[in-house]
C-alpha positions as CSV (number, residue, x, y, z in Angstrom):
1,X,106.0,182.6,146.0
2,X,108.3,182.1,143.0
3,X,111.0,181.0,145.5
4,X,108.5,178.6,147.1
5,X,107.8,177.2,143.6
6,X,111.5,176.8,143.0
7,X,111.8,174.9,146.3
8,X,108.9,172.6,145.4
9,X,110.5,171.8,142.0
10,X,113.6,170.4,143.8
11,X,111.5,167.3,144.4
12,X,110.4,166.7,140.8
13,X,109.9,163.0,140.3
14,X,110.3,162.2,144.0
15,X,107.0,162.9,145.8
16,X,104.4,160.7,144.1
17,X,101.6,160.0,145.0
18,X,101.9,163.3,146.9
19,X,102.1,166.8,145.3
20,X,105.3,168.9,145.2
21,X,105.1,171.7,147.7
22,X,107.4,174.5,148.7
23,X,107.1,177.0,151.6
24,X,108.8,180.2,152.6
25,X,108.3,182.0,155.9
26,X,108.8,185.8,155.9
27,X,109.0,188.2,158.9
28,X,108.0,191.9,158.7
29,X,107.3,191.4,154.9
30,X,111.0,191.7,154.1
31,X,113.1,189.1,155.8
32,X,113.0,185.4,154.8
33,X,113.6,183.4,158.0
34,X,112.9,179.8,156.8
35,X,112.4,177.7,153.8
36,X,111.2,174.1,153.2
37,X,109.9,171.6,150.7
38,X,108.3,168.2,150.6
39,X,111.0,165.7,149.6
40,X,109.0,162.5,149.2
41,X,105.9,160.7,150.5
42,X,106.1,159.9,154.1
43,X,108.5,162.7,155.0
44,X,107.3,166.0,156.6
45,X,105.4,168.4,154.5
46,X,106.9,171.7,153.3
47,X,105.1,173.8,155.9
48,X,106.3,171.6,158.7
49,X,109.9,171.7,157.6
50,X,109.8,175.5,157.3
51,X,108.1,176.0,160.7
52,X,110.6,173.7,162.4
53,X,113.5,175.7,161.0
54,X,111.8,179.0,161.9
55,X,111.1,177.9,165.5
56,X,109.8,180.7,167.7
57,X,110.5,183.3,165.0
58,X,107.5,182.0,163.1
59,X,105.1,183.9,165.4
60,X,103.6,186.9,163.6
61,X,105.1,185.9,160.3
62,X,103.7,185.3,156.8
63,X,103.9,181.9,155.3
64,X,104.0,181.5,151.5
65,X,103.1,178.0,150.3
66,X,102.4,176.6,146.9
67,X,99.4,174.5,147.9
68,X,96.6,174.8,150.4
69,X,97.8,173.4,153.8
70,X,96.3,170.0,154.6
71,X,93.8,169.6,157.4
72,X,93.1,165.8,157.5
73,X,94.7,162.9,159.3
74,X,94.3,160.2,156.5
75,X,98.1,160.2,156.0
76,X,101.4,159.5,157.9
77,X,102.1,163.2,158.8
78,X,100.0,165.5,161.0
79,X,97.8,168.3,159.6
80,X,99.8,171.3,158.5
81,X,97.0,173.7,159.2
82,X,97.1,172.8,162.9
83,X,100.9,173.3,162.9
84,X,100.6,176.7,161.3
85,X,98.0,177.8,163.9
86,X,100.1,176.5,166.8
87,X,103.2,178.4,165.5
88,X,101.4,181.7,165.6
89,X,101.6,182.5,161.9
90,X,99.4,185.6,161.2
91,X,99.1,185.3,157.4
92,X,99.1,182.5,154.8
93,X,99.6,183.2,151.1
94,X,98.8,180.1,149.0
95,X,99.2,179.6,145.2
96,X,96.2,177.3,144.8
97,X,93.6,175.2,146.6
98,X,94.2,171.5,147.1
99,X,92.1,169.5,144.7
100,X,92.1,166.6,147.1
101,X,88.5,166.2,148.3
102,X,89.8,165.6,151.8
103,X,91.2,169.2,151.8
104,X,89.6,171.3,149.0
105,X,89.0,174.6,150.9
106,X,88.8,173.0,154.4
107,X,92.5,173.9,155.1
108,X,91.8,177.6,154.3
109,X,88.6,177.6,156.5
110,X,90.5,176.0,159.4
111,X,93.1,178.8,159.2
112,X,90.5,181.6,158.9
113,X,88.6,180.2,161.8
114,X,91.7,180.6,163.9
115,X,92.0,184.3,162.9
116,X,94.7,183.8,160.3
117,X,94.5,186.0,157.2
118,X,94.5,183.8,154.0
119,X,95.4,185.0,150.5
120,X,95.0,182.6,147.6
121,X,95.7,182.5,143.9
122,X,99.2,184.0,143.8
123,X,101.2,182.4,140.9
124,X,98.3,179.9,140.5
125,X,99.0,179.0,136.9
126,X,102.6,178.1,137.7
127,X,101.6,176.1,140.7
128,X,99.0,174.1,138.7
129,X,101.5,173.4,135.9
130,X,104.1,172.1,138.5
131,X,101.5,169.7,140.0
132,X,99.6,168.8,136.8
133,X,100.3,165.1,137.5
134,X,98.8,165.2,141.0
135,X,95.8,167.3,139.8
136,X,94.9,164.8,137.1
137,X,95.3,161.8,139.4
138,X,93.4,163.2,142.4
139,X,90.5,164.5,140.4
140,X,90.0,161.9,137.7
141,X,91.7,158.8,139.2
142,X,93.8,158.6,136.1
143,X,97.5,159.2,135.5
144,X,98.6,162.2,133.5
145,X,99.8,160.9,130.2
146,X,102.6,162.7,128.3
147,X,102.9,161.3,124.7
148,X,106.5,161.8,123.6
149,X,107.7,161.1,120.1
150,X,110.8,161.7,118.0
151,X,109.9,162.4,114.4
152,X,111.1,163.8,111.2
153,X,109.8,167.2,110.1
154,X,107.2,165.4,108.0
155,X,105.9,163.5,111.0
156,X,107.6,160.1,110.5
157,X,109.0,158.0,113.4
158,X,110.6,155.3,111.3
159,X,111.4,154.3,107.7
160,X,109.4,151.7,105.8
161,X,112.0,149.1,107.0
162,X,111.5,150.2,110.7
163,X,114.8,152.0,111.1
164,X,114.4,154.8,113.7
165,X,117.8,155.2,115.5
166,X,118.5,158.0,115.6
167,X,116.1,160.5,114.1
168,X,116.8,163.1,116.8
169,X,120.2,164.0,118.3
170,X,121.9,163.7,121.7
171,X,120.4,166.9,123.2
172,X,116.8,165.7,122.5
173,X,117.6,162.3,123.9
174,X,119.0,163.8,127.1
175,X,115.8,165.8,127.6
176,X,113.8,162.6,127.1
177,X,115.7,160.8,129.9
178,X,115.0,163.7,132.2
179,X,111.3,163.3,131.3
180,X,111.5,159.6,132.2
181,X,112.9,160.5,135.6
182,X,109.9,162.9,136.2
183,X,107.2,160.3,135.4
184,X,106.1,157.4,137.5
185,X,105.8,155.0,134.6
186,X,106.9,154.7,131.0
187,X,104.7,152.9,128.5
188,X,105.3,151.2,125.1
189,X,103.6,148.6,123.0
190,X,104.9,145.1,122.3
191,X,105.9,146.2,118.8
192,X,108.5,148.6,120.3
193,X,109.9,145.9,122.5
194,X,110.2,143.5,119.6
195,X,111.8,146.0,117.3
196,X,114.2,147.8,119.7
197,X,114.5,145.7,122.9
198,X,114.7,148.9,125.0
199,X,115.6,149.0,128.7
200,X,113.3,152.0,129.3
201,X,115.5,153.3,132.1
202,X,117.0,156.7,133.0
203,X,120.5,157.3,131.7
204,X,122.8,160.3,131.5
205,X,120.7,162.3,134.1
206,X,120.0,161.9,137.8
207,X,116.7,160.3,138.7
208,X,114.9,157.1,139.4
209,X,113.9,154.5,136.9
210,X,110.1,154.6,136.1
211,X,107.9,151.6,136.3
212,X,107.8,150.0,132.8
213,X,104.4,149.3,131.3
214,X,104.2,147.1,128.2
215,X,101.0,146.8,126.3
216,X,101.1,143.2,125.0
217,X,97.7,141.9,124.0
218,X,98.7,138.3,123.3
219,X,101.6,137.9,125.8
220,X,104.2,137.6,123.0
221,X,107.0,139.2,124.9
222,X,110.3,137.2,125.0
223,X,111.7,136.3,128.5
224,X,115.1,137.6,127.2
225,X,113.7,141.1,126.7
226,X,115.6,143.7,128.8
227,X,112.4,144.9,130.5
228,X,112.0,141.3,131.8
229,X,115.5,140.2,132.4
230,X,117.5,143.2,133.6
231,X,115.8,143.8,137.0
232,X,116.5,147.5,136.8
233,X,112.8,148.6,137.4
234,X,109.4,147.0,138.0
235,X,107.6,145.8,134.9
236,X,103.9,145.6,134.3
237,X,102.4,143.9,131.3
238,X,98.9,144.9,130.2
239,X,97.3,142.1,128.2
240,X,94.0,140.8,126.8
241,X,95.2,137.2,127.1
242,X,93.4,135.1,129.7
243,X,95.0,134.5,133.2
244,X,95.7,130.8,132.3
245,X,97.7,131.8,129.2
246,X,100.8,129.5,129.0
247,X,103.2,132.5,129.3
248,X,101.5,134.0,132.3
249,X,103.1,131.7,134.9
250,X,106.6,132.2,133.5
251,X,106.1,136.0,133.6
252,X,104.8,136.0,137.1
253,X,107.8,133.8,138.1
254,X,110.1,136.4,136.6
255,X,108.5,139.1,138.9
256,X,106.3,140.7,136.2
257,X,102.9,142.1,137.2
258,X,100.1,141.2,134.8
259,X,97.1,143.4,134.4
260,X,94.3,141.6,132.5
261,X,92.3,144.2,130.7
262,X,90.7,142.7,127.6
263,X,88.6,145.2,125.5
264,X,85.7,144.3,123.3
265,X,86.3,145.2,119.7
266,X,83.3,144.6,117.5
267,X,82.1,142.0,119.9
268,X,85.2,139.8,119.5
269,X,87.4,141.0,122.4
270,X,91.1,140.4,122.2
271,X,92.4,144.0,122.5
272,X,93.7,145.8,125.6
273,X,91.2,148.2,127.1
274,X,93.4,151.2,127.5
275,X,91.0,153.2,129.8
276,X,90.8,150.2,132.1
277,X,94.6,150.0,132.1
278,X,94.9,153.7,133.0
279,X,92.5,153.3,135.8
280,X,94.3,150.3,137.1
281,X,97.6,152.2,137.0
282,X,95.9,155.1,138.8
283,X,94.6,152.8,141.5
284,X,98.2,151.7,142.1
285,X,99.3,155.3,142.9
286,X,100.9,155.9,139.5
287,X,100.2,159.6,138.8
288,X,102.0,160.0,135.5
289,X,102.9,158.0,132.4
290,X,105.3,158.8,129.7
291,X,104.0,157.2,126.5
292,X,107.0,156.4,124.2
293,X,105.1,154.0,121.9
294,X,104.8,153.7,118.2
295,X,102.2,155.2,115.9
296,X,99.5,152.5,116.7
297,X,99.5,152.9,120.5
298,X,99.9,156.7,120.2
299,X,96.9,156.9,118.0
300,X,94.8,154.6,120.2
301,X,95.7,156.6,123.4
302,X,94.9,159.9,121.7
303,X,91.6,158.6,120.3
304,X,90.6,157.3,123.7
305,X,91.1,160.8,125.2
306,X,93.8,159.5,127.6
307,X,96.7,161.8,126.6
308,X,97.0,165.1,128.4
309,X,100.1,166.5,126.7
310,X,102.0,165.8,123.4
311,X,105.7,166.4,123.1
312,X,107.2,166.2,119.6
313,X,110.9,166.2,119.2
314,X,111.2,167.2,115.5
315,X,114.4,166.7,113.5
316,X,115.4,168.6,110.4
317,X,115.1,165.8,108.0
318,X,112.4,164.5,105.6
319,X,111.8,160.7,105.5
320,X,108.7,160.7,103.2
321,X,107.3,157.6,101.7
322,X,103.8,156.1,101.8
323,X,105.0,153.1,103.9
324,X,107.1,155.0,106.5
325,X,105.7,155.0,110.0
326,X,103.7,158.1,111.2
327,X,104.0,159.4,114.7
328,X,100.3,159.0,115.4
329,X,98.5,156.2,113.5
330,X,95.1,154.6,113.6
331,X,92.1,155.0,111.3
332,X,92.0,157.9,108.9
333,X,89.7,160.8,109.7
334,X,87.4,162.2,107.0
335,X,86.6,165.6,108.4
336,X,88.9,168.2,110.1
337,X,86.2,168.6,112.7
338,X,87.2,165.2,114.0
339,X,90.9,166.3,114.4
340,X,92.3,166.4,117.9
341,X,92.6,170.0,119.0
342,X,95.6,171.3,120.9
343,X,95.7,174.0,123.5
344,X,98.6,176.1,124.8
345,X,102.0,175.1,123.3
346,X,105.7,175.9,123.5
347,X,108.6,175.6,121.1
348,X,112.1,175.0,122.5
349,X,115.4,174.3,120.8
350,X,117.0,170.9,121.5
351,X,120.3,170.9,119.8
352,X,119.7,170.7,116.1
353,X,116.1,169.6,116.8
354,X,113.1,171.4,118.2
355,X,110.8,170.4,121.0
356,X,107.1,171.2,120.5
357,X,105.0,170.7,123.7
358,X,101.3,171.1,123.5
359,X,98.3,170.4,125.8
360,X,95.7,168.1,124.3
361,X,92.1,169.4,124.9
362,X,90.5,166.3,126.6
């Protein structure tokens, strides 16, 4: 099963909106006769790849697979459960059930009804971690949001003058670019675009460029901004401005997609409704978002319960100061009972910096 998980991970960042799946076929409990993994949406599933490679040798074998085999036809590829039955596999060992309501136990029942032994739950924790983006998206209709921030050891992301390049070192930045390649979209606020004019693309590592999502409540973005002018990746702007705003036509002409999602703040409106935005992105098949914003948008996303994991790259320096920029902003809390609680976490060296990754209990 660990080999199957390693195979599935070969397609990190490539299968959305599908899950990553790996499969290994074993004969006589000792001999691996075929392997396969799902490479991207529209291509054969892992089980189908492995079964084709095994051919007639699959009869009487055990199939190890990281996700419950599918059994529905609402997709471009045929049901894997039927292919497993036709190949004469005698036993299926699966890491986890498929949370997709179209499957969700039906694949296992289909196999058992054909006389195939089914074992489930082997390396389930690892399998769920691998496909956390897919699980969040298919169960909640929302993308899995990873909030990434580069900060000083006292939690500052910029000085009082706005200087932030570079708080963390090259090793940390390389990891961040790998994270960008894993996520479907990268999101920042208009303040970040104005201050840094970032391209928000993948550099220094192999991988696709994510969709760029800019939260720009008043459509203030300059047409010369890299995210508008460079053409390196699609750009979506979330705004509270009306559809007839003077800049809307120009942005649409430049190939930008606009999502109008005005919130209602104290009855006055004028602010982007972040939950509406996340649901709009989810409906477009975006399973994961890397939030690389400033303190204001980080705080708003956390308070709205929309962040699943926080990743803090922390540098060994102290910025200090009352007016320097915190990594997570927003209104002050009065009671510790209102603090956002974290679940499991890990601490990893990143050159001279450290990477702290923690699940947010939402």
